[in-house]
N, C-alpha and C positions, 0 to 999 in steps of 0.2 A: 413563646421565647424571646428574648431579651434581642432588640432589632442586631446589633453586631454580631451576636451568635448564630441569628438565622441567613444572616448575609452571609456570613464565613462558612458556614456551614453546608449551606444550598450550594455555595460556589465553587467548593471544594467535591464534592460529589458530585455534580456536573462536569468540573475537570477529571476526574477520576475515567468515563467514560466518553469522554470527547478528546483523545488523544491529538496531538496534531503535532507527527511527528518532522523536528527538523534536527540537523546534523549539532549544533551547539545545547537543546537542551540536555538536562542532565551533565553539562560539562563543569565539570570545578579548577580547570585550570585558568586564572583570572587572563592572561594574556589571550585565549581564544575569546571568554565571554568578551572581555573589552573589545575585540578586533570586531564580532559580531556586532555590538551594541554600535560602534560608531559607522563600520556599513551602512546597520539599517535605519541609522537617521534621516530621515526624510527619503525615505526609501521604500517600498513595499518588500514583500518578504520576498516575492517570486523574481523580483530581477537582483534582489540583494544575494540569494542564496548562492548562485556558482560565482561570485566575485568573493565569496567568505571562502568557499571551497578552490580557487585558485590562489588565495593569499596564504592558505594554510598549506597547501603542497608546497608554493612558491618560499615563504617564510617561515617554517615549522615554530619556530620560539621567536621569543622578542631581541632575541642576540643578531640572530637571521635579518629579521625586520630594519634593527637599527643599521645593520651593516649593507642594506639597499642601495642604489644609486636611487638619488630621486628622479630623473628623468624613467627609470625602470619602474619605479614605482606609480608614477602616473601615467605609463603607458598602460599597466595593470588595472589602475582606475579607470584608465578610458571610458564612457559612454555610462557611470556611474554618478558624473555630477556633482557638486560642491564639494570645488578640488581643496578648499580649506578644511576640509576632514581629513584628506588625505596628508595635507603639508603637517595637520596637527599631529597625525597617527607617527609620522615618521619622525618628529620633534621629542615627542613623548619616549618613544623607544628607543631613541639615542640616547634620551634622559636617565630614564630606567637602564637602561644597558650601561651607561656610564657612572652617573652620578651615586645609583641605586647597587652596582655592583648585580645587574642582571634581576634582581626581585622586586618583584609586582607588590606595591605595598596592600597592605592587609587589614588597614581600618579607612572607615567611609572620609572620613576628614583628611585623609593623605591621598587617596585614591579621587578625591573632588578636586584635589590641587591640581592635579595632573591637568596637561593644558589640553584642550576642547574635550573636558568631562564635566559635564554640568550633572545639577541634583541629581535627574532621572538616570543617567548613565552610571553616576558612580552609585546608585541604591541599588541597581540591579546587578553589578559585580560584586559590592558587598554581600547582598542576601545569595547570589546565586554560589559563587565560591568562596565564601566564609562564613554562609547560615546566621550574618548579622543581620538583627531586626529593624530594617527599612524598605520602606515602602516605597513602589516605584509610580511614578506620575507622568504618565505620556497621556497621547488625544484618546489613546481609547479608556484609560484609567476615567479620567475626565469625563467622558460622556457617560460610562457605567452610574458614576457617581451622582453626575446632574440629575441623570431618568430615575435611579431608584430611592434618592430622597428630596428629586423636585427643589433642585439648588437654580436660583434666578442667577448669581451671581457673572457676570461675563466672566468666560474661564480666559479671556485673553489682559487681564486685571491683576495686578500685584494683591489684590485682596482675596482674587479667586486662589490665588498660588498658596498662600497661608491656609485660606478655609480648606482647601482640597485635601492640602499635605496632613493637616492637623488630621482630617475623615480618616485617609488613608490607615496611617499609622494606628489609628483607634482601631478601625477593622482588621487589621495582619495580624495575623495569625504568628504570636512571638514563638512557637515552638517549630513551626513551618514554614520560615519567611519566606524560601526560593518557594516552593509550592504555592504559596498563595501569590505571588507575586507573576508565577506565570499564568495561573489560572484567571489573575486579574485580565492581562492581557491579551490571554487565549479569546476569555469573553468576549471582549471589547473587539476581538479583532473577525471573529466569526458569529457570533450570535448579536450580541446587541452592538450591531453596523450601525453606520449613520446614515444608511438607507435602508428599508424594509427588513427592519428587525425582525427576529425570530420571536415575539413575543407571546404567539399563540402558545408555544410548548416552552418559554420562559420557567426557570425554578424560582425565579425571584418576582414573579409575576403579581403574588395574593398581595406583596407589600409596598411594592414599585409606584412609586406616587404619580410618575410620570404617564405611565399604564391605566392606573386607577383615573385620572384626570382628564384623561387623553391629550395628552400633552407630548407626547416620545417622538412626533417627528418636531418640535418647537425647540426641546433641549438638546442639545446645553447651545447657553447661549453666548454672544460674542458683541463687541461694544463696539468694532469698527471692520471695516473690510479695507484690503489693501490694495491702494492701489500702483498698477504697475507701470513705471517708465518707458516710452519705447523708445527704443535705439535703433538705427539702419546701418550696414555695414554693406560696400562695393567691394569686394575682394578682388584684386588682381593676381590671377595665377600665370606666374611669369614663367614659360616653360622653355628650356633649352635643352632640346633632344629628349634624354630619357632624364634631366634634371628638374627638378624645382627651384624656388626660393621661399623660405621661410623664414619666420622670426616671433622672438620666443617672446612673451607678454610677461613685464614688468610692471612694477608700479603697485598701487592701491584699484586694483580697477578687475572686473569679472575675469576669470580665466588664470589670473595669474600663474607664470610658471607654464602655461603651458603654450604650444605654437600654433600661429595662423599664418595664413599670407599678407603680403602688405593691405594695407585697408584705406578707405576713405568711409569716414563717418557722419552722421546727419543725425537730427532729432525724431527726423520722420522721414517716410522715403521720397525721395524727389524722383522728378520726373526723368527718368533715363533714355539715350540714345537709343532707338530701336535699331536702324542699320547697322552694319559692320563697318562703312567708312564713317558716319557720325562717331561710332564710339570710340575706333580708331583718334580721330580728331580730339575727343573728348577727353581720352586718356592721356594725349600727348601734355593737354593743358593743365589736368589736375595733377598726375602724378609725376609731371617732370620739370626740372626749371627751363628757362627757354633755350632753343635749337641743342638740347641736353638729350633727347631721346634716340635708344637706339633704333635700326629698323626691325618692325615686329608687324604682325597681322592678327587681327581678333579672331578666331576659331571659334569661340562657343560662348554665350551669354546663358546663364543656368534660369528656372524659375525662381521666385523668392522660397527660401527657406526659411522657417521660426521656429524658435526654441524660446520656451516659456522657465523663464528664470524666477528665484523668490520675489525680487523686485524690480525685474526688470524683464520686457516683452520684445527680445531682440529677433530682427529680420534681414536676411545676407540675400545678395545674389553676388555669386560668382562670374568671373571675366575669364577666359582661357585665353593666353595670350602665346602666341609661337613666335618665339628672337627669331629672326631670321639673321643673325651675325653674331659672333662672340663677343661677348661683351669685356672692353678693355678694361685696363687697373681702373683708369680715371673715372669709367660710368660706374664702377662697383664701390667706388666711395662717395659718390651721389646715391641721394635719394631716387629713386625706394629702395634699392639694393644695399646701402648701405645700411649695416647692422642686420643682415640678414646670412641666413646659413642655406649656401647651394649641397641638396641633398637629392639622391635620386629618388623617384617616385616609388619605386620599390621599400626602400627605406623608410619613406614617409609612411606609408602605409601599417608596415612591418613595425617599426621601432619609436615612432613619437607621437608622445598625446599631443591631440589636439581637441579641441573642444567638441563636443556631439553635433553640433550645427554643422561643424567641418567635414565630420566622419560622414554623418547622413550623404552630405556631396559627394564625398568619394565614394561611397559604395554605388550611390546612383547614377554617376560618372562611368564606372566599370560595368554598369549594366544596362539600365534602360535610356539614357539621354541623349540623345542626339544633336549632331552637329548641325550649323549655318546648313 
């Protein structure tokens, strides 16, 4: 049997008996397909599934999503990470609702032109919503093709994208592009997995180059590994009764558009004071101008919290500070309070979108962490 035909036939036969139920499978609404694909970018299906369901319930159409306040959308997105996806989602929804009169594009090129939509997402929407013959190419597909054909081209190079795209489109079933693309993704996600793939029961085994040559654990290849930059934050949690102070992150940095506490930052963790008295003296010198600090006491210093981002490894500690006096208007106009928002702690947990690392701290503090 011709190799592409063998691959296609075996793959679709496997998919027919290995159903992976998900709410967006079989969906023809391009809005919901787009929503699911954006949520699942750099996210495991198990993690993304409840977010998809929450978004569909809150914003059943692109018009509803376009009309959503940004802070509300970010709060719903909280914990999913990579907030640029949420910003692009909102921008594109408003573009479709306004400029395109609420009509989702129906060609690959027009879908690809949407902000936040790459080649893979455009191919997925085009095939699943409109039965257009465009092959998807994600990490799962790269792995399946690299192993089956024994491809040594590192997958993180421009040459690989061109080579694998051509190959995927040659294999694509033009009569059933949606079924083929779904089968490719499911097969890579559940059968031809990165670790411990199910080679013994694989329907492609007899012609798989990696299996026949003992290279399954070697392929696919990558040319380089990512070096993550270290960042360290010391957050000052200023509490005034039932209220606390937060600030919205702006500029081109991590967590843009989310809220956090006033902070100091270093490229590596410094030696912080370990006693209450030493910490109070240190905070006055670090956060306040000379002789401008209000009366306060330190009530708690947290354990370190770590969050891994694509290009960053972030570590943070949180210092809980009880303000013993009301702040004057003059103090509120100076650092670290200038530019902050005074809100209730209950409102912070319920309505304010914060980075995942801060959410972890808030959840721990409510449950298991003890004070001095």
